[in-house]
FIMITOR-312830 format. One record per residue: residue in three letters; x, y, z of N, C-alpha, C in turn. Coordinates in steps of 0.02 Angstrom, whole numbers, plus 50000, padded with zeros to 5 digits. Layout:
BEGIN
ALAXYZXYZXYZ
...
This chain:
BEGIN
MET556854793056373556714794456444557324793256485
ALA557714787856465558324786556501558794792056494
SER558844794756431559294800056419559134806456460
SER558484807656463558284813956500558464813156577
GLY558404807056602558584805756670559274806656684
MET559704804956632560424805456639560594813356643
LEU560274816756599560414824056602560294827256664
ASN559734824556693559564827756760560044826256816
SER560414820556802560844818156860561544820856850
VAL561704824356791562364826956777562364833856811
SER562934834856849563044841856878563654844956845
ILE563664851356834564214855056800564494859756852
SER565144858656864565524862856911565864868256875
VAL565844874156901566214879956872566724882156920
SER567304882556901567864884956940568144891256914
ASP568674893956953569004899856934569424899256872
SER569524892956853569924892256793569514893856730
ASP568874893556737568434895456679568384902556667
SER568944906256661568954913256651569284915056587
GLU569434921056577569734923456514570494922156517
ASP570724920056572571464918156576571614912256532
PRO572224911856503572374906456462572414899856503
PRO572224894156472572294888056512572994886756536
GLY572994883656592573654881856626573984887756663
ARG573704893556662573994899656696573664900356764
MET574044900656820573784901656886573554909056896
ARG573024909556929572754916156946573034918157018
VAL573324923957022573584926457085573084931057122
ARG572954928857183572484932657225572894937957268
ILE572624944157271572924949057315572534950157374
ARG572844948757431572474949657493572534957357517
LYS571924959657528571874966757552572134967357620
LYS572594972757629572894974057695572414977557744
ARG572354974457802571884977957848572154984557874
ARG571724989657883571954996057910572114995757983
ASN572605000358002572815000758074572215002858113
PRO572064999058169571515001558212571575008658240
ARG572175010758248572295017558274572045022858219
LEU572225021258160571985025758105571225026058102
ARG570915020058110570185020058104569895024258164
LEU570195023558220569945027358279570055035058264
LYS570585036958239570735044058222570205046558174
ASP570075042458119569595044958068568885045658104
GLU568695040558144568065041258178567995047058221
LEU568535048758260568495054858302568465061258259
LEU568785061158202568745067058155568055067958131
ARG567745061958111567065062458085566595064958139
ARG566655062758201566255064958253566325072458270
ALA566955074658266567075081658272566755086258222
LEU566795083558158566495087358103565725087958110
ARG565435081858135564705081358145564525086558201
ARG564905086858254564745091758309564835099058290
ALA565345100058245565495106958224564885109458179
VAL564625105058137564075106758094563445108258137
MET563375104058194562815105558235562835112158279
TRP563475113458298563585119258345563905125158315
TRP563945125858245564325131358220564035138258235
PRO563425139358247563245146258265563545148358334
VAL563565143358381563885145058445564595146458438
LEU564935142058401565645143258393565825149758357
LEU565405151858312565505157958274565435163958327
PHE564915163658368564795168758419565345169458466
ILE565635163658492566195163858535566785166858501
ALA566915165358442567495168458406567425176058395
ALA566805178158392566655185258380566715189658439
ILE566695186458497566685190658562567295194858573
PRO567905192558560568505197058569568495202758523
LEU568275201558457568215207158410567685212358433
LEU567125209558460566645214458485566865218458544
LEU567215215258588567475219158647567975224258624
PHE568395222758574568895227758548568545233458519
GLU568065232458476567715238058445567345242458495
ILE567055239358548566725243558603567215248058636
SER567845245258652568345248958687568575254658639
ARG568625253758576568835259058531568275264758523
LEU567665262258527567095267158523567025271358581
PHE567095268658645566935272058704567565273858743
GLY568135271558720568765272958756569075279158724
LYS569705280258737570085285758715570155285158637
PRO570225290858604570335290458527570955286558515
SER570925282358463571485278158448571965281858399
VAL572545279458394573075282558352573225277558299
GLU573205279658236573355275458181573875278858138
PRO574275274658099574795277558056574495282058003
ARG574785287857987574555291557935574735288857867
SER574265289157821574385286057757574845290257713
THR574755296957721575165301257679575885301657710
SER576355303757669577025304757693577055309857745
ARG577495309257795577525314257848578215317557846
PRO578235324157867578865328057866579355324257908
SER579955325457885580525322257927580625325757995
LEU580825322058043580855324358113581575325458129
GLU581715330358174582385331558198582545326058247
GLU582015323458285582145318458336581625313158327
GLU581795307158354581305301458350580835302458408
PRO580175299958400579685300658455579945297058517
VAL579865300758577580015298058644579405299358688
GLY579035293358702578395294758736577935299058693
ASN577645304258717577225308858679577635313658634
LEU578235314958656578645319958623578765317458548
ASN578675322758504578825321858433578345316858395
ARG577815314858425577345310358391576945314358339
LEU576865311758278576455314558226575875310158208
ASP575735304958240575195300458219574535304158228
PRO574085303858181573435306858186572955303258236
VAL572585307458271572105305058314571455303958273
THR571115298458288570515296958248569875295958298
ARG569285296058265568715294558304568205290758258
LEU567755287058286567245283458250566685287458231
ILE566515287958166565915291958144565495287758099
HIS564865285458120564445281758086564795274758062
GLY565165272258111565475265758099566155266258063
VAL566355272258041566975272958000567425277558043
ARG568065275058046568575278858082568865284558037
GLU568785290658062568975297058029569475300658069
PRO569935304358034570405308458072570015314358111
CYS570285315658167569935321258208570065328058179
LEU570615329058144570785335058109570935333658034
ALA570465335757993570535334557922570945340057891
ILE571565339257902572075344257873572275342657803
LEU572415347757767572625346857695573275343257685
HIS573395340457627573995337257616574555342657607
PRO575165340957623575735346057619575785349757552
GLU575635346057497575665349457432575155354557427
GLU574575353757455574005358957452574215364557501
ILE574495363257559574655368157606575145372957579
GLN575615369957538576135373657503575885379757466
HIS575305379457439575015385057398574485389157432
LEU574435388257499573895391957536574155399757545
GLU573665404157532573765410957546573275413457596
PHE573395419257628572895421757673572315424057636
PRO571705421657653571105423957614570875430857637
LYS570345432857608569975438857630569695437357698
THR569595442057740569405440757810568705437557808
ALA568605432957859567995429357865567535432857918
GLU567705438857940567305442757989566565442957975
PRO566155440058014565455440157996565145447458014
GLU564485447757997564195454358014564185455458089
PHE564505460658113564595461358180564605469458191
SER564215471458243564145478858250564785482358260
VAL565215479458297565875482758313566325483158254
LYS566545488858234566985489858174567665491658200
GLU567745494458261568365496558286568345496258360
VAL568965493958388569035493658460569595498258480
VAL569445502758526569925507958553570115505958623
TYR570725505958637570985503758703571135509558746
LYS570885508958807570955514758857571675514558880
SER571935520358890572635521258915572665526858962
ASP573225526959002573355532059050573715537959014
MET573405543359020573695549458985574135553559032
ARG574255550859097574665554759138575385554059124
THR575815558759146576525558659135576815557359202
TYR577435553459199577785551659260578505554359253
LEU578775556659312579395559259313579915553959317
SER579795548459351580225542959362580205538059301
ASN580795534959285580755529659236580565522859262
ASP580515522159328580405515559355579655513459338
THR579595506659333578965503659325578555503859386
ILE577925505859385577515505859443576985500159436
VAL577045495059475576605489359468576125488759529
SER576145493459576575755492859634575025492959615
GLN574625489559651573905489059640573555495659664
TYR572965496759633572595502759653572295501659726
SER572115495359740571835494059804571975486559822
GLU571925485159886572085478359910571495473759884
ALA570945476259871570335471759857570355469659784
THR570725472059740570775470259671571455468859646
ARG571525466259585572145464959553572275470259498
PHE571835474959497571955480059443572565484359464
ASN572915486359411573555490359423573665494559360
LEU574285497559355574415501959301574445497859231
PHE574515491759234574515488059173573805486959145
THR573295486059192572635484659170572215491059171
GLY572385496059212571925501259224571395499059272
GLU571095503059304570585501259358569865501759325
GLN569615496059305568975495859272568425495759325
THR567985500559325567425500459371566885495659345
LEU566415494159392565845489859370565435493359317
VAL565365499759320565005503259270565345502559201
GLU565965503359198566405502759138566355495659112
ARG566355490759162566285484159139565635482959104
GLU565085485259131564445484359100564415487959033
GLU564685493959030564665497458965565075493558911
SER565575489858929565985486458876565605481558842
PHE565015478758872564675473558838564125476658794
LYS564035483358796563575486358747563855487658683
VAL563685483158636564035483158572563865489158528
ASN564335493758510564255499558466564745498658411
GLU564685503058363565165502858307565875503758328
THR565995508058376566625508858407566625507158480
ALA567045501958502567065499958571567695502858604
VAL567575505658664568155508758702568195504758766
VAL568745501058772568805496258825569475495958855
HIS569515493558918570185491858948570425485258913
CYS571075485458901571315479158868572095478658882
GLY572265479558947572975478958966573385484758935
PHE574055484958948574525490058925574225496758936
TYR573915497658991573585503859006574055509859014
SER574625508559048575145513659061575805511259041
GLU576225515859019576935514059003577275512059065
LYS577035513459120577345511759187577035505159214
GLY576645501559173576275496059201576645489359199
GLY577275489459167577575483159160577535479559097
PHE577755473059095577815469159035578205472558981
LYS578865473859000579285477458958579655473058910
LEU579745474658845580045470758794580635474958765
SER581185472258743581665475258707581455478058639
ASP581815483258616581655486558550581735481058496
ASP582215476758502582395471458449581765467058446
ASP581495464858504580935460458503580305463858479
LYS580225469858493579635473558471579635474158393
ASN580265475258370580325476058298580135469258262
TYR580405463658294580265457558264579535455858268
MET579205457158323578505455958330578055460158280
GLN578305465858265577975469958220577955467158148
SER578445463158134578495460258067578055454158052
CYS577755451558104577385444958100576695446058075
LYS576525441958022575845442157992575425436758019
ALA575775431358046575445425658076575895423258131
VAL575675420658186576155419358242575815413458279
VAL576295408558299576145403458347576545405858410
SER576165406258468576495408858526576345404358586
THR576825405058635576725401458696577125405558751
CYS577035403858811577435407458865577605402658922
SER578125403958960578255400259022578565405359070
PHE578175407259120578415411759169578485407859239
GLY579045408459272579165405159332579495398659324
GLY579725397059263580115390859253579745384359259
GLY579075384359254578695378259263578725373259208
ASP578865375359144578825370859088579455370859044
ASP579615365459011580135365858963579905368458895
LEU580365369458853580205372458786580185366658737
TYR579665365558700579575359658654579575362558582
GLN580015359858541580045362258470579415360658432
PRO579105364658396578535363158351578765358458295
ILE578285353958274578435349058224577855348858178
GLY577935345358121577405344558073577265349658021
MET577635355358021577525360357973577995359657909
ILE577755362457857578115362157797578545368557789
GLU579015368757743579465374357738579145381057722
ALA578595380857681578245386757662577915390057725
SER577725386257777577435389257836577995392757876
LEU578585389957877579135393157917579265399757889
GLU579155400657825579305407457795578785412657804
LYS578135410357827577545414657832577365415557905
VAL577575411057950577315411158018577895411958069
CYS577805416358116578275417558172578105411958227
TYR578635409858262578535405958324578865409858382
VAL578475411958428578735416258481578565413358549
ALA579075412758591578985410158660579155415758711
PHE578695417658752578835422958804579135419658868
TRP579715422158891580005419658953580135425258996
ASP580165423659062580465428259111581165425859130
GLU581475429259174582165427459194582205420659230
ILE581715419159267581705412559304581665407059251
THR581305407359200581265402359149581895402159112
ARG582205407559096582815407659058583365403459096
LEU583415404859159583945401459202583795394259206
ALA583145392159213582895385659217583065381659154
GLN582935384859095583045381459031583805381159012
GLU584195386259037584925385759026585185380159064
ALA584945378459123585155372759163584985366059128
GLU584485366259085584335360159044584695360058981
GLY585135364858966585525364658903585205368758850
ARG584685372658860584315376458808584505384058820
LYS585035385658781585295392758788585065396658725
ILE584885402858737584665407558684585295409058645
GLY585175408458579585755410658532585785418158524
ASP586295419958489586425427358476585845430258431
ASP585515425658394584955428058354584295427658391
HIS584335426858455583745426858503583325420358487
MET583585415358456583235409158441583485402758479
ILE583035398558494583155391558511582765387258469
GLY583095383958424582735380458371582285384858326
LYS581635383358322581175387358281580885392858323
TRP580995392958387580685397858429581115404358434
ARG580775410158427581075416358445580895417358521
ILE581395418158564581325419058635581285426658646
VAL580735428458679580645435658694580625435558774
LEU581135439358799581185440058872580805445858895
VAL580375444658946579915449558975580225452059037
ARG580245458559051580435461559114579855464459146
ASP579885464959213579355468459250578705465759238
LEU578575459659252577865456759247577415460059297
PRO576805461659273576405466159315576005462759371
PHE575975456459378575615452659426576055448259469
SER575855447159534576225442659574575995435759559
ASP575415434759534575135428359511575395426559442
GLN575835421659435576125419959374575635417659323
ARG575075414359348574535412159300574255417859267
LEU574175423159305573875429759274574345432859227
ASN575025432559240575485435159192575425431459128
GLY575335424759129575265421059073574685422359028
LYS574155425459060573545427759017573715433058969
ILE574225436558982574355442558936574525439958865
PRO575065435558857575155433258789574645428558766
LYS574305425558808573775420858788573165424358759
MET572935429758789572365433058768572425439558733
LEU573025442858737573125449358706573625448958651
SER573635443858610574085443058555573975448958504
HIS573385451658499573265457358452573585463358477
ARG573735464058546574085469958569574855468758558
LEU575085462958566575795461158562576045460858486
PHE575595458758443575745458058374575255462258330
PRO575345468658332574825472858304574765472458228
GLN575265469458195575235468758120575005461658096
ALA574895457258148574745450158131573985450258115
ARG573845445858066573155444258050572885438358086
TYR573355433458104573155427258134573625425658189
SER573375422158241573765419858294573505412658318
ILE573965408658342573815402058370574185401758439
TRP573815401458491574075400758556574135393358578
VAL574695391258607574825384858629575085384958699
ASP574725381858746575025381558815575705378358817
SER576105380458866576815378558867576875371158885
LYS576335367958913576405361158930576285356458870
SER576225359358809576045355558751576575356758695
GLN576645351858650577075352658594576645353058529
PHE576635358958498576235359658438576475355558385
ARG576055351858348576285346558302575915346258234
ARG575665351958216575325352358151575575358758115
ASP575495358758048575645364558009575175370158022
PRO575415376158044574985381558065574535383958007
LEU574785384357945574345386757892573775381357880
GLY573955375157886573445369757881572955369957934
VAL573165371757995572685372658051572255378658040
LEU572475384258013572075390058001571555388557949
GLU571765384457897571305382857843570795378357870
ALA570935373457909570435368557935569955371257987
LEU570215375358031569775377858088569455384658075
LEU569775388758032569495395658024569225396457951
TRP569665395757902569445397357835568945392357805
ARG569015386157818568515381357791567855382157827
THR567825384057887567225384657930566965391957930
ASN567245396657890567055403657898567035405757969
SER567525404458007567555406558080568115411358088
VAL568095415258145568605419858159568935417958222
LEU568665413458262568965410958324568805403458331
ALA569315399458348569175392558358569515390558424
ILE569105386558467569365384658533569025377858550
SER569335373958587569095367258604568535367458655
GLU568035362358640567565361058693567905358358753
HIS567615359058811567885356058877567745348158872
GLY568205344658895568155337358891567745334458944
ALA567685337359001567355334259063566685337459079
ARG566575343659070566035347159093565725351859041
SER565105354059051564815358759001564565365459032
SER564475365359101564165371359133564715374559171
LEU564705381059171565235385059208565115384259288
TYR564485382759307564335381859377564625374959401
ASP564605370159359564875363659375565675364359375
GLU565925368259328566645369659327566895372959390
ALA566465377859413566645381259479566715376559535
LYS566295371559539566355366559588567015362659586
ALA567165360959523567825356859511568405361659527
VAL568405367659510568945372259526569055372459605
VAL568515373259642568615373459713568865366859738
LYS568565361059715568755354459738569485353159724
LYS569755355459670570455353859647570925359559677
ASN570655363959718571065369659748571375373959696
LYS571085374859641571305379559590571155386759606
ALA570655387559651570485394659676570125393659741
THR570115398759782569765398359844569005398459838
PRO568625395159884567905395559880567645402959880
GLN567985407059914567745413959924567775417959857
GLU568345417459821568415420959760567975418359702
VAL567895411659706567415408559657566705410859667
GLU566525411159731565835412859748565705420559727
VAL566185424559735566125431859715565955431859642
GLN566335428359603566255428159526565555425259509
LEU565345419859541564705416759526564115421559546
ASN564185424559602563655429459626563565434959575
GLN564135437359544564075442759496563735440259430
TYR563955433759410563635431159349562875429459363
ARG562685427359422561965426259433561595432859433
LEU561935437959459561615444759459561535447259388
ASP562005445259345561935447359276561495443059231
GLY561195438259265560675433759228561015427959194
MET561595426059209561945420259178561605413359199
PRO561245410259151560915404159166561395398059174
ASP561155393159211561535386959217561335382259163
GLN561585383459102561445379359043562085376259015
LYS562005370158992562595366858967562735366958894
ARG562235370358859562305371258786562175378458770
PHE562555380958717562405387258689562525387158615
LYS562055389258577562095388658503562245381558480
GLY561945376858517561995370058497562635366258516
LYS563065369658551563695366758569563825368058643
LYS564335364158670564515365258740564725373058747
ALA564485375458805564665382758820565335383358851
LEU565585377758881566215377658918566795375858869
ALA567345379558877567915378458832568525376258868
GLU568965372858837569635371158864570095375358825
ALA570415380058856570785385358816571515384458809
SER571765378358806572495377258798572725378858732
ILE572235379258679572405380958611571865385658588
ILE572075391558565571625396358538571835398858465
VAL571435397658420571595399358350571145404958330
ARG571435410458305570965416058291571235421158239
GLU570815424158204570945429658162570905435858204
HIS571345441158193571315447058232570815451858198
THR570215451458223569675455558196569355460258251
PRO569005465158233568695468958291568275464358341
SER567945459858315567515455058355567885450858401
THR568445447758373568855443558419569315447858466
ASN569495453658442569925457858487569505460258544
LEU568885462358533568445464258588568345458158634
PHE568205452558603568075446758648568685445458695
MET569265445358667569865443858708569985449358761
CYS569865455558744569935460658793569485459658854
LEU568845458358840568365457758891568485451158932
TRP568755446158898568905439758933569495441258982
PHE570025445058955570555446458998570385450559059
ASN569915455359050569685459559108569335455259162
GLU568965449959137568645445759190569115441259227
VAL569665439259201570135435259237570535439759286
VAL570625446159269570905450759313570485452359374
ARG569805453459355569345455359410569165449459457
PHE569115443459427568905438359467569485432959477
THR569325426159462569855421459468570255420959400
SER570855418159403571285416859347571025411059304
ARG570545407359326570325401459292569865403959231
ASP570165404259173569785407159118569215402859093
GLN569185396559113568615392559095567945394959123
LEU568005398459178567385401059214567105407259176
SER567555411159147567345417259116567205416759043
PHE567435411159010567315410958940566575410858920
PRO566215406058956565475405358936565105412158948
TYR565325416059000564965422159015565095427158956
ILE565755427758935565865432458876565525429758814
PHE565545423658804565235420858743564525422658738
ARG564165421758795563445423058797563275430758797
ARG563675434258836563505441458838563635445058768
LEU564165442758735564305446358674563895443258614
ASN563735436758624563375433058570563775433358508
SER564385432458511564865433358457564785428058399
PRO564725430558338564655425658283565365423058262
GLY565365417358223565985415258194566445412058242
ILE566155408958294566615405358343566505397958331
ASN567065394258320567095387258305567285383458368
MET566835379858402566975376058459567145368958438
PHE567755367058427567915360658398567975355358453
PRO567905348958430567905343558477568525342258513
VAL568545338858568569095337658609569635333558569
CYS569435328758528569895324758497570295328658444
THR569985334258417570395338858374570955341958412
ARG570795344358472571295347158514571875342358527
LYS571715336258540572215331058548572645329858488
ASP572355330958431572745330258368573225335858357
LEU573075341758381573475347358373574105347858409
VAL574115344458470574695344858510574875338158545
ASN575465337358561575685332158608575705334858677
SER575265332058720575215334758788575805332058834
MET576195336158862576785334358899576675335158972
GLY576215339358995576115340859067576625345859091
HIS576465348659147576905353459185577525349259215
LYS578115352259208578705348559224578935349959298
ARG578845356059322579055357659388578605363359414
LYS578665364459479578275369659511578515376259494
VAL577985380859478578185387859459578505391259520
LYS579065394659505579395398259562579105405159568
PRO579215408259628578925415159641579235420059590
LEU578815425459582578995430659536579645434459561
VAL580085435859511580685439859524580615445959481
ARG580635451959513580555458259474581245460859457
SER581265463959397581855467159379581725474659375
THR582155478959402582045486159400582485489559349
GLY582825485559309583295488459262582965492059206
């Protein structure tokens, strides 16, 4: 009992020395270094920021997406954007300066995907293009006969005086009566119409060398500048094969020649300036230079009788695409015979008439005369025809020279002579009256892809007549 009591009173102490360390060896304690309070504060702030980001991530994501959303809206509803072309582009004689010499394709958004406005073939494909069989659709007119003056004149002088003070008809146009005008819209197998060049005394005289050259053209890109209002812009973007198949012809008067020579653009002994063949016109038939400009614009089939195709480009623009590629994209691929741009701002000729008067492009009186005739002829105030805008912007006209397009252009020319020179007003009327098939009204952004718009450079000078 005594032993058990002793055991109960004995205490056993355990120290650090009772470890696996060998006896007699001291154990070294390592004191942990306290962290810098600043670092602890930084970590705490970081943890708080992460917790808040987790809580508010949808809001932060939305805020980050706002600039991208605004950018896409501006691209969708703003002007067509310009993006670099992925394919190799032809070499340029000059570097782009402003709009001049730019070859960048214009694009538009289609179903959320950005597509080129002009789907033109690759240069290697254009290289092998040949003129196809005509795409002339079924159309009643098989032949167009142009009225002419059968009288003989003793004098060699050009007679450009008008038949009367009330009209602009003269010996170049012939005097088309209202009865003849109405008959011209009655489509028969053979159409007999006024179409300029009515008399050999009517003006618009060309040299024999120029006539011979123009007779040789099978396809032509043409422009004109009368009165010195615009500079000459060299076409770009074409391949070598097109230069061998397509003529480039610019019609000038003496005023333009002098103005361009002052800018350093002199006509060579071969009648060329760069790629353009310069054709000097003497004895322009109208005092209105805009009306003189309608002759090469609308009557290319009269000026180039052997050509199958023509592309008209206003002188305020630089043509920047391969002409064979343009013919393939706008005519051959679509089975069309005439391609022209839709109007960018308006759809109705009656709305366009108001804009013409507001911008002082024509007098209210002459516009009203035209509209009264169109109302009398039953022309409705409709913004669409055959599913597209009825109003055109005619700074570029691409066409095959067929009986249907030749008739269309003759009647269109007669309208701008009879009424105002604003051809936008008369195009919808001709389009509806003839009900012509095979017309491709292409979008505005396609027109912007075809040319670099440079604008008019100077005010057109008054007409100077030559009697030589």
